[in-house]
N, C-alpha and C positions, 0 to 999 in steps of 0.2 A: 815426237818422243823417241820414236825408233831411230832416228838419225842420232840424238844423244846418245843412246846405248851404243850405237856404231862407234861414234868417236870415242868412247871410252874403251871400246874393245880394241880400236886400234892403237891407242895410247898403251895399253896394257902390252899388246903383242910387240908394240916397239919397244917398250922397256925391256921385255924379256929377250927380244932379239939383241938389243944392244949391250946388256949385261951378261949375255950367253949363258944365262941362268939355266942350270939342268932342271926340266920339268918332265912331267909324265905327258904321255902321246896326246891326252885329250886337251891339255893346255898348251901345246906347242904353238908358237908365233902363227904358223901357217892355218892351223885349225881357227885360231882366234880370229884372224884376218878373213877367212872364209865366212865365218858366223857374222862378222861385222858387214861385209859385203851383202850377204843375204837380209840383214836388218835395214841395211841402206837401200834396197831392191824393193823391199817392202814398203819402206817410207815413200820411195818414189812412186810406187803404184798406188798409193793412197790409203794403204792399210793402217789403221789406228790414228787416222787424222782427225776422228772426230766429227766430220762432216756427215749429215746424213740427208738423203733425199726425203723432202717432205712433200706431200701433196697439197692440195689447196685446203682442204678440210671444209668444215661447214660453216666457215665464218659468215659474215655480213656480205649481201651483195651491194655493190655500189654502183 
């Protein structure tokens, strides 16, 4: 899910850069790309992937 958010931020940053839209400092293409890279790094690190380490629990023995 974080990779999708990163992709959306990259597209928005690209559109702002290509159209040379005047934006405030927080929405500059560079800052959006840096946030996208941070989200991509979190995704690569496994954050937000939904996988949980589960123990054996107290199930039946076979």
